[in-house]
KOLROBA-333979 format. One record per residue: residue number from 1; residue in one letter; x negated, y, z negated of N, C-alpha, C in turn. Coordinates in pm, 1 decimal. Atoms other than C-alpha are relative to their C-alpha. Example, Ala and Ser with C-alpha at 12.3 -4.5 7.8 and 13.67 -1.06 7.14 Angstrom:
% KOLROBA-333979
1; A; -89.0; -119.0; 0.0; -1230.0; -450.0; -780.0; -90.0; 120.0; 0.0
2; S; 82.0; -119.0; 6.0; -1367.0; -106.0; -714.0; 77.0; 109.0; -73.0
% end
This chain:
% KOLROBA-333979
1; M; -29.1; 131.0; 55.0; -8918.5; 13236.0; -10191.6; 121.9; -62.6; 67.8
2; E; -120.8; 53.4; -63.4; -8580.8; 13204.6; -10024.1; -33.1; -65.4; 133.9
3; Q; 36.5; 58.0; -129.8; -8733.5; 13147.2; -9677.7; -76.7; -131.1; -17.2
4; L; 79.2; 120.2; 23.5; -8983.5; 12894.6; -9811.5; 87.9; -112.9; -53.2
5; T; -92.1; 100.9; 53.4; -8709.8; 12713.8; -10005.5; 89.0; -55.4; 110.9
6; R; -79.9; 48.2; -113.4; -8492.9; 12696.6; -9691.1; -81.5; -93.5; 89.1
7; L; 87.9; 87.9; -78.0; -8790.5; 12550.7; -9501.7; -9.9; -137.0; -66.5
8; L; 11.4; 127.1; 72.2; -8835.4; 12284.0; -9770.9; 128.6; -80.5; 11.2
9; H; -128.5; 70.7; -11.2; -8463.9; 12198.0; -9769.4; 17.1; -59.0; 139.1
10; S; -13.3; 46.0; -137.9; -8467.5; 12169.9; -9390.6; -94.4; -117.0; 29.0
11; A; 100.6; 103.8; -27.0; -8786.6; 11962.0; -9379.6; 32.7; -131.4; -70.0
12; Y; -30.0; 120.8; 77.1; -8660.4; 11717.4; -9643.2; 144.8; -47.2; 15.1
13; A; -141.5; 33.7; -16.7; -8297.2; 11701.9; -9525.0; 21.4; -144.0; 46.2
14; D; -15.2; 138.4; -47.3; -8345.8; 11369.4; -9341.9; -13.5; -99.2; -114.3
15; H; 16.6; 89.3; 115.3; -8467.8; 11208.8; -9663.4; 123.4; 3.4; -88.7
16; A; -120.4; -12.7; 82.1; -8171.6; 11346.2; -9858.3; 117.0; -73.4; 66.0
17; A; -107.9; 68.3; -72.2; -7934.8; 11217.4; -9588.0; -12.7; -151.6; -10.5
18; A; 23.6; 144.1; 14.6; -8094.2; 10872.4; -9627.4; 14.9; -45.2; -145.6
19; G; -21.8; 35.4; 139.4; -8021.0; 10886.5; -10001.9; -121.9; 15.3; -88.6
20; R; 121.8; -22.0; 79.2; -8374.8; 10974.9; -10115.1; -1.3; 146.9; -42.7
21; V; -13.0; -135.9; 49.5; -8344.3; 11280.7; -10334.6; -137.1; 55.9; -38.2
22; F; 125.9; -70.1; 22.7; -8683.3; 11447.5; -10293.3; 33.5; 132.8; -68.1
23; F; -26.1; -125.4; 69.8; -8700.5; 11744.9; -10531.8; 2.1; 116.9; 98.0
24; A; 6.5; -109.2; -97.5; -8793.4; 11969.0; -10237.2; 128.0; 11.7; 82.5
25; S; -123.2; -5.7; -78.6; -8458.7; 11883.2; -10075.7; 109.4; 80.1; -69.3
26; Y; -105.4; -72.4; 71.5; -8260.2; 12064.0; -10346.3; -51.7; 106.7; -95.9
27; Q; 52.5; -95.0; 97.9; -8495.2; 12283.1; -10551.1; 46.3; 142.3; 28.7
28; S; -39.5; -139.8; -11.7; -8405.1; 12645.2; -10616.4; -121.4; 85.6; 37.1
29; P; 113.9; -89.0; -23.9; -8618.8; 12944.4; -10511.9; -87.9; 17.8; -123.9
30; L; 79.6; -9.6; 123.0; -8727.1; 12970.8; -10877.2; -86.9; -124.3; -17.5
31; D; 79.6; 123.3; 3.7; -8839.2; 12605.7; -10865.6; -115.1; 8.4; 100.2
32; T; 104.1; -14.8; -101.6; -9029.5; 12680.7; -10544.3; -111.7; 88.1; -51.8
33; L; 99.3; -91.2; 56.2; -9205.7; 12973.3; -10711.2; -83.2; -69.4; -106.7
34; H; 73.0; 71.0; 105.3; -9297.3; 12759.2; -11011.2; -96.1; -103.0; 58.8
35; R; 83.9; 105.2; -57.0; -9430.7; 12473.5; -10798.2; -119.7; 56.6; 75.2
36; L; 114.2; -54.6; -73.2; -9644.9; 12694.5; -10576.5; -94.2; 77.3; -91.3
37; S; 87.4; -70.5; 94.2; -9778.1; 12884.6; -10878.7; -99.6; -94.5; -66.9
38; E; 89.7; 99.1; 59.1; -9948.1; 12560.3; -10988.5; -116.8; -34.8; 90.5
39; G; 110.4; 26.3; -91.7; -10188.3; 12568.7; -10693.6; -11.0; 109.9; 103.3
40; E; 9.7; -90.0; -114.4; -10274.6; 12736.1; -10366.2; 109.1; -37.8; 99.0
41; C; -105.6; 27.0; -96.8; -9973.4; 12764.0; -10138.0; -42.6; 55.5; 135.2
42; W; 33.6; -38.0; -137.0; -10050.3; 12772.1; -9765.4; 126.2; -9.7; 84.3
43; V; -120.6; -6.2; -81.2; -9782.5; 12868.6; -9514.7; -38.1; 23.7; 146.0
44; A; 15.7; -19.9; -144.9; -9784.9; 12827.3; -9135.3; 118.9; 82.2; 47.0
45; M; -105.2; -91.9; -45.9; -9589.5; 13104.6; -8964.7; 15.5; -5.8; 151.2
46; N; -30.9; -22.3; -140.3; -9421.4; 13142.3; -8627.3; 72.1; 134.7; 2.7
47; G; -55.0; -134.4; 13.6; -9369.3; 13516.1; -8606.3; 19.0; 30.3; -147.4
48; N; -30.6; -28.0; 140.5; -9197.3; 13609.2; -8932.2; 60.7; -119.2; -72.7
49; A; -66.5; 116.5; 58.2; -9063.1; 13259.0; -8997.4; -101.2; -105.4; -43.5
50; P; 86.2; 111.9; 41.8; -9239.3; 12993.8; -9206.5; 44.3; -128.0; 69.7
51; V; -30.7; 125.1; -69.2; -9261.3; 12666.9; -9012.9; -72.1; -119.8; -61.4
52; G; 69.9; 107.5; 67.9; -9489.0; 12464.6; -9240.5; -60.2; 51.8; -128.4
53; T; 59.6; -40.1; 127.0; -9630.5; 12466.4; -9589.4; -62.3; -120.5; -69.9
54; V; 57.9; 99.1; 90.3; -9845.0; 12275.9; -9836.9; -59.2; 75.6; -118.7
55; T; 59.8; -57.6; 120.9; -9955.7; 12349.3; -10193.3; -104.5; -97.5; -51.0
56; V; 111.7; 84.5; 42.3; -10291.3; 12218.9; -10318.8; -51.0; 42.1; -136.5
57; S; 58.5; -26.9; 130.9; -10460.6; 12192.6; -10655.8; -114.8; -98.1; -23.3
58; A; 113.8; 86.9; 34.6; -10798.6; 12059.8; -10767.4; -86.2; 70.6; -103.8
59; P; -57.0; 130.0; 38.1; -10868.9; 11929.8; -11012.7; 145.4; 19.1; -41.1
60; H; -142.8; -7.7; 27.1; -10504.0; 11851.5; -11069.5; 33.0; -80.1; -125.6
61; T; -41.4; 66.4; 123.6; -10356.2; 11766.1; -11408.6; 126.1; -81.1; 27.0
62; T; -115.2; 87.9; -18.7; -10115.6; 11472.9; -11407.9; 55.9; -40.3; -135.9
63; P; -57.8; 43.8; 127.7; -9876.6; 11344.9; -11675.3; -70.9; -124.8; -52.9
64; A; 57.2; 119.7; 62.3; -9996.9; 11081.3; -11920.8; 58.6; -124.2; 65.6
65; G; -42.5; 124.9; -61.1; -9982.7; 10739.1; -11758.7; 5.9; 1.4; 151.9
66; Y; -2.4; -8.5; -146.8; -9981.7; 10867.6; -11400.6; -128.2; -63.6; 53.4
67; P; 118.5; 75.0; -45.1; -10217.8; 10639.0; -11203.9; -90.1; 80.5; 94.1
68; A; 91.7; -80.7; -81.2; -10479.9; 10888.9; -11087.6; -131.8; 14.7; -74.2
69; P; 129.8; -20.9; 64.8; -10851.2; 10925.1; -11153.4; -12.2; 144.4; -49.8
70; A; 25.0; -134.1; 52.5; -10960.7; 11221.2; -11363.6; -77.9; 80.9; 102.8
71; G; 74.3; -88.7; -88.9; -11078.2; 11517.7; -11161.1; 45.4; 0.6; 144.1
72; G; -48.6; 3.6; -136.7; -10887.0; 11430.9; -10846.6; 85.9; 120.8; 31.9
73; G; -88.1; -106.9; -45.4; -10703.8; 11687.8; -10643.0; 130.7; -58.0; 48.7
74; S; -128.6; 44.4; -50.7; -10350.4; 11674.5; -10516.2; 61.1; 109.1; 87.3
75; F; -80.6; -97.3; -73.1; -10108.3; 11843.3; -10281.3; 144.3; -44.5; -6.2
76; W; -142.4; 29.1; 3.1; -9732.8; 11863.5; -10270.0; 72.3; 100.0; 89.2
77; Q; -83.1; -83.4; -85.1; -9448.8; 12020.6; -10076.1; -59.6; 16.7; 139.1
78; L; 43.4; -1.2; -140.4; -9613.4; 11931.6; -9745.6; 127.1; -9.7; 82.5
79; A; -126.1; -6.0; -72.6; -9331.5; 12032.9; -9515.2; -20.5; 65.2; 135.5
80; V; 2.7; -54.5; -135.5; -9284.0; 12099.3; -9145.0; 144.5; 19.6; 44.9
81; E; -131.8; -29.5; -56.0; -8978.8; 12267.4; -8992.4; 30.8; -105.5; 105.8
82; P; -32.2; 106.1; -95.3; -8795.7; 11995.1; -8794.4; -26.5; 36.1; 146.5
83; S; 24.7; -39.0; -139.4; -8826.6; 12195.6; -8469.8; -148.3; -6.5; 36.6
84; Q; 144.2; 3.7; -22.8; -9207.5; 12177.7; -8510.4; -57.9; -141.3; -8.8
85; R; 48.5; 137.4; 9.9; -9229.7; 11800.4; -8555.1; -54.9; -44.8; 134.1
86; G; 61.8; 49.6; -122.3; -9454.5; 11629.5; -8305.0; -102.4; 95.7; 58.7
87; T; 95.6; -99.0; -50.9; -9675.0; 11937.3; -8259.3; -138.3; -15.0; -61.4
88; G; 127.0; 14.1; 70.3; -9953.8; 11820.3; -8491.1; -12.2; 90.5; -120.9
89; L; 5.7; -91.4; 114.3; -9868.9; 12082.1; -8754.2; -14.1; -75.4; -131.7
90; G; 10.6; 78.5; 123.9; -9821.8; 11819.0; -9025.4; -141.9; -48.6; -23.2
91; L; 138.2; 45.8; 12.0; -10166.4; 11675.8; -8955.5; -93.1; 116.0; -33.1
92; R; 84.2; -117.0; 30.6; -10321.3; 12023.8; -8957.4; 17.1; 42.3; -145.8
93; L; -22.1; -33.6; 141.1; -10158.8; 12093.0; -9295.9; -65.0; -103.2; -91.5
94; L; 66.8; 104.9; 77.8; -10284.2; 11757.7; -9427.9; -150.5; 23.9; -3.1
95; E; 144.6; -25.5; -6.5; -10637.9; 11834.3; -9309.0; -38.0; 124.9; -78.3
96; L; 23.9; -120.6; 79.6; -10616.1; 12183.0; -9463.0; 1.7; -34.1; -148.2
97; A; -10.2; 38.3; 140.9; -10505.3; 12034.5; -9794.9; -125.0; -75.6; -44.7
98; E; 118.6; 78.1; 35.6; -10789.7; 11782.8; -9796.2; -125.0; 87.3; -3.0
99; S; 115.6; -89.8; -5.6; -11042.2; 12049.6; -9698.7; -4.5; 91.8; -121.7
100; R; -4.8; -89.3; 116.4; -10927.6; 12286.0; -9975.3; -29.5; -77.1; -128.1
101; I; 24.9; 80.6; 119.7; -10929.4; 12007.9; -10234.9; -148.9; -29.8; -12.2
102; A; 145.0; 23.8; 1.6; -11287.3; 11919.2; -10138.1; -75.0; 128.5; -35.7
103; A; 66.6; -127.2; 28.6; -11388.0; 12288.0; -10144.6; 15.1; 39.8; -146.3
104; L; -22.4; -30.0; 141.8; -11241.9; 12313.2; -10495.7; -74.0; -98.1; -90.9
105; G; 88.1; 86.1; 77.1; -11475.6; 12033.3; -10604.1; 47.0; -141.4; -27.8
106; S; -47.1; 137.3; 22.4; -11269.6; 11714.1; -10601.5; -44.0; -89.9; 114.5
107; T; 42.5; 96.5; -100.9; -11387.6; 11403.9; -10419.5; 109.9; -100.7; 32.1
108; Q; -113.7; 88.4; -26.7; -11051.1; 11227.6; -10428.7; 127.1; 83.6; 0.4
109; V; -131.5; -62.6; -1.0; -10697.6; 11330.0; -10347.0; 102.8; -108.2; -30.0
110; V; -104.7; 93.2; 39.5; -10395.8; 11161.4; -10504.8; 134.4; 68.3; 20.4
111; I; -134.4; -51.3; -27.0; -10037.4; 11211.1; -10391.0; 99.7; -110.5; -28.8
112; D; -101.9; 103.9; 8.2; -9708.1; 11030.2; -10421.0; 117.6; 38.1; 87.6
113; T; -121.3; -19.3; -78.9; -9396.6; 10986.0; -10212.6; 91.7; -118.4; -26.3
114; S; -96.5; 107.0; 20.2; -9086.3; 10772.3; -10216.3; -49.4; -130.6; 61.0
115; S; 38.1; 131.0; -53.5; -9166.5; 10404.4; -10180.4; 96.0; -42.9; 110.5
116; Q; -98.8; 31.0; -103.3; -8852.1; 10388.9; -9962.8; -27.1; 75.4; 130.6
117; A; 31.4; -79.8; -119.9; -8992.0; 10648.7; -9718.6; -115.5; -66.1; 72.7
118; T; 107.1; 79.0; -60.1; -9187.7; 10386.5; -9529.7; -68.6; 73.8; 114.4
119; D; 63.0; -77.8; -106.4; -9246.4; 10625.6; -9238.8; -108.3; 91.3; -56.3
120; L; 100.0; -86.4; 62.9; -9427.9; 10867.6; -9471.5; -116.2; -81.3; -56.4
121; V; 106.1; 84.5; 57.0; -9618.4; 10593.7; -9652.6; -91.2; -48.8; 111.8
122; D; 79.9; 46.7; -113.8; -9730.7; 10452.9; -9318.0; -83.6; 113.1; 59.2
123; W; 73.7; -115.7; -53.7; -9832.2; 10802.2; -9194.8; -121.6; 28.7; -87.4
124; Y; 113.7; -24.3; 89.4; -10047.4; 10859.1; -9502.2; -103.0; -112.4; 9.4
125; R; 94.5; 111.8; -12.5; -10199.2; 10511.8; -9471.4; -82.8; 11.7; 128.2
126; R; 74.8; -18.5; -125.6; -10294.1; 10584.4; -9108.1; -106.7; 109.2; -14.7
127; H; 96.3; -108.6; 21.2; -10479.8; 10889.1; -9241.1; -91.4; -25.9; -119.8
128; G; 101.0; 39.5; 97.0; -10685.9; 10695.3; -9494.7; 44.9; -14.0; -144.2
129; Y; -51.4; 12.6; 137.0; -10462.8; 10684.7; -9803.2; 32.4; -145.5; -30.4
130; V; -30.1; 136.6; 42.4; -10429.3; 10361.4; -9999.8; 84.1; 4.8; -128.1
131; P; -82.4; 4.1; 120.8; -10165.8; 10272.5; -10260.2; -83.4; -39.6; -121.3
132; I; 72.1; 33.1; 123.9; -10300.2; 10269.8; -10617.2; 93.7; -19.7; -118.5
133; G; -94.1; 18.2; 110.0; -9983.3; 10247.7; -10826.1; 136.8; 55.1; 34.4
134; T; -134.7; -53.8; -16.4; -9627.2; 10362.5; -10877.1; 28.9; 98.7; -112.5
135; W; -39.3; -99.8; 98.7; -9456.2; 10643.8; -11066.2; 147.2; 31.7; 20.2
136; R; -140.5; -41.4; -8.2; -9102.6; 10756.1; -11143.9; 13.5; 139.4; -59.6
137; W; -23.9; -137.4; 45.5; -9036.1; 11131.6; -11161.7; 144.3; 11.8; -47.6
138; D; -136.3; -14.7; 51.1; -8731.4; 11244.6; -11358.1; 87.8; 90.0; 87.4
139; V; -78.0; -88.1; -88.4; -8622.2; 11482.8; -11076.6; 34.6; -67.6; 132.8
140; T; -30.0; 74.5; -122.5; -8587.4; 11211.2; -10809.9; 82.6; -123.6; -34.7
141; N; -80.3; 120.7; 22.0; -8377.2; 10898.1; -10764.5; -68.4; -125.0; 54.1
142; Y; 73.0; 111.7; -58.3; -8651.1; 10661.6; -10647.6; -133.7; -18.0; -72.3
143; D; 136.9; 22.9; 44.6; -8980.6; 10503.9; -10742.8; -93.6; 53.7; 106.6
144; S; 100.4; -52.7; -92.0; -9281.8; 10672.3; -10588.6; -116.9; -96.3; 9.8
145; V; 127.3; 68.1; -16.6; -9584.4; 10501.0; -10444.2; -107.1; 108.6; -12.2
146; V; 111.2; -93.4; 18.7; -9903.7; 10675.6; -10555.8; -111.2; -42.7; 94.4
147; L; 100.4; 26.8; -102.4; -10164.7; 10701.4; -10280.3; -124.2; 83.2; -25.8
148; M; 126.9; -70.2; 21.4; -10531.4; 10798.5; -10298.2; -87.5; -8.7; 123.5
149; K; 99.0; -1.3; -107.4; -10798.3; 10894.3; -10049.0; -128.4; 57.6; -55.7
150; N; 130.7; -55.9; 33.4; -11168.0; 10941.2; -10108.9; -36.0; 100.4; 108.3
151; L; 37.9; -103.9; -95.0; -11284.1; 11262.7; -9948.1; -147.8; -8.2; 30.2
152; P; 143.8; 1.8; -32.3; -11613.7; 11288.2; -9764.0; -73.4; 101.2; -86.3
153; T; 82.7; -92.9; 77.7; -11887.5; 11443.7; -9969.1; -111.8; 50.1; 88.6
154; T; 110.9; -57.5; -73.5; -12147.7; 11672.8; -9830.7; -112.1; 25.4; -99.0
155; T; 114.5; -26.7; 85.8; -12494.9; 11705.4; -9969.4; -58.7; 135.4; 35.1
156; P; 57.5; -131.1; -27.9; -12646.6; 12049.6; -10008.1; -131.3; -14.6; 77.9
157; S; 124.6; 5.0; -76.5; -12926.4; 12120.8; -9758.6; -109.8; 78.0; -67.1
% end
């Protein structure tokens, strides 16, 4: 948990430096354990060091009032070690998350991120996500934009 928590802190440090307090930028190892216990945690390794991670859940339960369709999946703590940026690892983790959510039976994925993190919002939009609402978590200092993507469905042969 300590290594994974350090990865999260490192991956989200730029956001914290910009004044956006993503929970992953300061969570404890116990928080990390709790968050990954709510889904499937996938970790990309370089030798013995984690360099990327994402946690997925489908269907995913959201708080009352959260703007998400029933039965949708979600992912969180998508993180890439800064030294690995630009390698395509983030996209591979995104595709893994979407694939796992579809395999778990959801046809939509809903996520959220800081509305101030325009680089992230734009990245998700380039990958098919559309804004569907806003949300304010009590562990952050910003409003989140909630984004959704319809996943391709396959018909049994």
